[in-house]
C-alpha positions, 0 to 999 in steps of 0.5 A: 650277590649285593643285596638278596631279599628272600622274604616278604614285605620290607624296603630297601632304600640305598644311598650308596652304592651296591654292586656285585662283580663277578668273572665267574659263569654265574648269574650276577645281581646287584639287588635280587628280590623275591617279595618287596614292598619298596626299592628306592634308590638314590644312589648306584646299584649296579652289577659288572659281569666278565665271563662267556655265559649266563645274565648280570643285572642291576635288579633282578625280580624273581618270582612273585606270588602276586600278593605285594604290590613291588614298587621301584623309585629310582632317583639314581643309577641302576645298570647291569654289563656283562662283557664276554671274554672276547668282549662281546655284548652279553646279556647285561640289564638294569633291571631284569623282571623274570616273573616279578610283579611290579606295580609301579615303576617310577624312574627319575634317574638313569636305567641301563643295561648292555643289551637291555634298560629292562629285560621283562621276561624269564628265560623261557620267554615267561613275561613278568608284569608291570602294572604303570611305569613312567620314565622322568629320566633316561632308559639307555641300552647298549643293545638294538633295542632298550627294553624287551615286551615293553610298550611306551606310550605318549604323555597325554596327561600331566599325572602318573596314576598307579591304577593304570589297567595297561600292563607293561606299558612305561609312559615317557617323558624323559628319553629313551635311546640306545648308545654304542661303543662309539657313541653314536646315539638311537632314538626310534619312534616307538620310544616316544622321546619328546625332544625339546619339550618342558612340561609340568607333571605331577610325581609323587605328590611334588611338581616338577618341570620335566625338561628334555634338551632339543635334538636333531635325527638323522633324516633317512629315519634310522633313528640316529641322533645326530646333534643334541643340545644343552640347558644353560645356567650363566651368571645367575640368570635362571634358577632350577628349582624342581626340575628333571633336566634330561640330556645326553651329553652336557646336559647342563652347561654352567657359565659365570658365577651365582647359580644354583639348582634345587630340588631337581635332578640332572641326568645325562649319558656322560658329563651331566654337568659342564662347568667352564672356567671361572663358573660357579654352582651351587647344588642343593638337594639336588641329584645328578646322575651320569653313566659317564662322568656326571661334572666336570670343572675347568680352572678357576671354578667353585663347586659346591653340593648341599644335601645332594648326591651325585651317582656317575663314572660307570663308563669302565672303558675309560675310567671316567670319575664321577666329579673330574676337575681339570686345571687350577685353582678350583673348588670343590665343597661336600656338606650337609650330607652329601654324597658322591658315589661312583668307584667302580670296577672297569670292563675287566673286573680288575681296575677301580676307577676314581671317584673324584679326579684333580689334573691340574695345581692348586686345587682344593676338595673340601669335604664336611661332615656327614658327607660321604666319598664313596670311592678313591680319590687322585689328584696329579699336578702340585699343591693340589689340598685336600680337607676333611672337617668333621665336627670339632665341637663334639669329638663323639659326635657320630652320623653327621659329626664324623668322617669316615674315609674307606677308599685310597687317596692319592696325589694330594700334597697337602691334607687338612683335618678338623674335627673327627676323621678315621682312616680306615684298613684296608686303604692307603694315602700316598703322595702326601708331604703334609698333614695338619690336625686342627685343634680338638681334632683327632685323626683316627687311624684303624689298623688292619689284623696281619695275625696269620694264626701259626706260631711259626709265622710269629715274631717275639719282642727282646722281652719274649712277648709276641708282637704284630706288624699291621699296616696302616693307611699313611706306611706307603705314602712314598716320600716324607711325611710331617704331620703338624698338631695345631694347639697350645694345651696339652688336652686340645692340641691335634692329635693322631689316635691310633685304633687299637682295638685289635693289637692283642698284646704288641704290635709294632707299625712302620712309621719310616718317612714320618715325623711329627711337629707339636703332635699329640700321638696316643692310642684309642684304648685307655689301657694302651700306650703308644711310644713313637721313633720318629722316622722309624717305627711306632709301639703299641702295648698294653698295659700289663696291670692296672698299675701300669695303664699309663694313667698320667693321660688323665688330667682331670676327674669330674668324680674327684671331690662330689660331696654326693658320692664322698670317698670313705675314709678308711677303705681297704686296698683289698678289693682294688687288689682283687680288681687287678687282678682279674685285670692280669686274667684278662692281660694274661689270657688270649689277644680276643679277650683283650681286644674284646675288653678294649671295645667293651670300655669304650662302647655304651652298656650295650655294647653299640656305638664303639667310641675310638675317642672316647676319652681316658678317664671314661674308658678308665670308669667303664674299665673299673666297672667291668671288673667290679661287676665280675668280681663281685656280681656273677652269679656263681657267688650267689647259688651257695646262698640260695642252696643254704637257705633252702636247706634252712628253710626245710629244716625250719619246717621240721623244728617248727613243726609242733604236731605230735603223732599218735604211738605206732601210727603215722602223721603225714603232713605237705605244704608250701613256702615261699621265702622272698628277700636278698641283700645289697652289699657296698663296696669302697671306692679308692679314688684311684687316679681321681676316678675310683672314688665313692662306693659300688653297690651290688643288689641281689633279690633272692626268692624261694618257692617250694613244696615239702612232705612231712612224715612222723612215725609214733616209735613210742611214747616219748619218741616219734621218727621222721622223713622229709621230702621237699623241693625248691624252685629258687632265683637271685637276680641282679642288676645284669645277671641272675641264677635260677635253681631247683633243689631237692631235699631228703632229710631224717630226724627224731623227736624226743618228749621230755615233759615239757622239753622237746628235743629233735636231731636231724639231718638232711642232704640237698641237690641243686641244679643252676642254670646261670646267666651273666650279663657285663657292659658291653653287651656281653651275654654268658651261660651255664649250667652246674650242681651243688650238693649241700649236707645239713645237720642240727640240733633242737630244744624247745621248752614250754613254761604254762603262765596262766591258762592255755598260755605257755612262754617256750623258749628254744634253741637251735644248732646246725652245720651247713656244709655246701659243695658247689661244681665249677662253671665253664661259660664256654669260648666266647670272649671274656667267658669265665671257668670257675673252680669248685668251691665248698662252704661250711657255715655254724649257726644258732638260732634263740627265741621265744614264742608266746602261745595261746591255745583254744580249746574248742568242740572238734578241736582245738587252735594254736596263736603263737608269736615270738622274736627269734635271734640268729647268729652265724658263728662260722661262715659269715666272713668273705669267701672267694671262688677261684676264676680265670679267663681262657689261658689265662692266670686265676684270680677271685670272685667275691662271696659277699660276707654274711651278716653275722646278726639277725632279728626274726618276727614270727607268727603262727597258727596251728589247727588239729582237730579230733578227726585227724585233720591238721593244719598250720600256716606261719609267717615270718619277717626277718632283719638284719644289723648291717655288717662291715669289714674292710672293704665293705658292707652288707645288709639285707632288704628284709625276707619275708618266709611264709607257709602253710601245711596241711596233713592228717593224724593216723 
């Protein structure tokens, strides 16, 4: 099936070809619709079937609940053909309205079926419904009748109204007739044909002149059309503007030059437009529809299509082209988004008809960027020329600037390339003796994927590297082919660009009898190189490391010497070597990973708009960005820091809690805590190959939000024992990744009171589960769940010195050791997915500070207000660490866990309330700042971290 629409609402707009061809005993539909608002066809929708049963339809409307007012606007061709195994005519319909609700049917093109143009009932003779219909074009069938369950009305007014209450009636302003295989055309009175009329009508808000050719019917009343006329254009004597011209054969005959048809529709069963010798015609914003050949050109004629569409070539028994060029020295030009549709299979559902066919010599066909030929082109004769003129000023232009060739080209001696032209895999060029590629232009050759996936079929090169031999469009040319590049500058000379997005590590191409002159041969990907042996073969292969990427292809760098982004004076090679190892890991992994990398570095950040012509320099910058993101921005590098900070929050809750329990009694307290901070790690570039300059930053925003319960028991007058339970939700957000965690903490501690000195010792264990999401440039996304265990032990001492009435100076210090054991992660089987090994981290930290505390007694208890400053030093564990990662099947590489800032200063404030009735409460806040920490490859600084908390409890 071509297109199936099963939902409600929406619109299908076709300017190309939608089709299905089938030889099985099944229903065949070009488009199958249930409930669709609008189907607008400016191209061709068809179904061709060869089987002993069932139906074939261009458009099928299935059951509708009548809640959608469906509309068909046909400006092109819709047809359905079913030829049985013995060539008997079976059920072929242009439109098959089973039980649909077509609110409005408006035809300005051609609708054909070899039984009915429109069948308006299902298998069980349940009628469909057409609210209002108007035919301004051709309704044609190869059967005895044109339609089923439809009545035709004559032209009683000039405007078609959508609110026609008479169902299943089509007002006919065009032509309705049947035709048999011998080209016998028949009209009946019931079709309300108006041969030889010309009438102004308003169609969809535009005034058209609908003109039907004159015809002579047989006198015996059988409706046979014995002769028919044509419209004429001669040497610009008349300009057709906003016309719908309807004919049978040779609807419009063109003589002389200076002729123009604009904003019009020309319909004919065959040869809708005939151009006589030495004639000229320009079609502007015009559609030419023919069930057979749409346009024929005789010798020395010139035809230009501007934003126009030619549909034709459906007479499969004759394999007719859409545009047939006969004789010598004709010129055909397609420009301003013009389209030629055709490319049908014949009635045996085997052979494709050509869409543009030349029978003569010295003819020239020129196709400009934005225009399309949706079928194969074929030439016979000598010295015929085919030009593809894309956008040479902007090699990265999409849409109107680029020409994609998907169908075969044969028999053209010379092919000219200007701008950006791509020959796709699956098509072939044959019979060409020369291809000329203009300056600032590229011929892109896409390669087929010929790998069977079976190692028994594998071929190995001399160095034992696995190779494949894909096909390309030029390898079956059949004669000596010379490809010439125009231009003298190495940056602008015409080039042939092999699209290497799917070659794996190495491929060899058949280049037999292919020779070059002044031509730049290159691979589309910056990681690949091309080595050509004239007339024999071409080897395309990926570099095994960053040093092997043949970056001499990069001539300039707009990044080099940028005063806003200078390179550092003494950068280290350490980071670059790490990125190189990541690249080697990709190279040594699967071909799928290497191919995905090629697409990634030549696409936008969302993985769209793969650009086979992106400059090597830009691709290399993207490659370095990607490798750097793997090295510095994977979420697995940040979860250990979240775990360390989470355990530290629960440790601080214990060491900063100054409430003492009563002897042989419990003190129970619970509260909430929140931390908001992060880091900004900066890494220096080394200006490798002129593109890796300046610095790169990795920003991480970290948040932790948790709750805790603390219990102390007065074991003796000088000793208390305690437990801590807590949980944290944590998150680290990076530019393109994030990791979220849930942590559970259990700790035990003891406090000893020695006069003004309080000593504490404790230990805790924490289990964390993390959910990581990693995104990269190129639109790739990955996720995994993993966990870690954290162990924390600490000693704390605080001395309270009375310096005035109820005023105390309290120095304190904490020594802690933290160990984090992180599990490995596995992102699955997606392309460029990472697998990491488990990793352990340990930290030895000293925190020292001093608080100024004021005790405020009051009637029912006391309040305490304190403020102070603290200094934290990481003695062990601040250095860079590395998690081992790898791609599937590849070698190991390092993923950086950034070095920590060894020194930080905290500003602290706290308020505590203790009432005589046992209620206790505290609230505290800390703002921490850190000094920038430098190592050889970068620096680390925090963005400033806020920690706030509040607790409430009871002393028994």
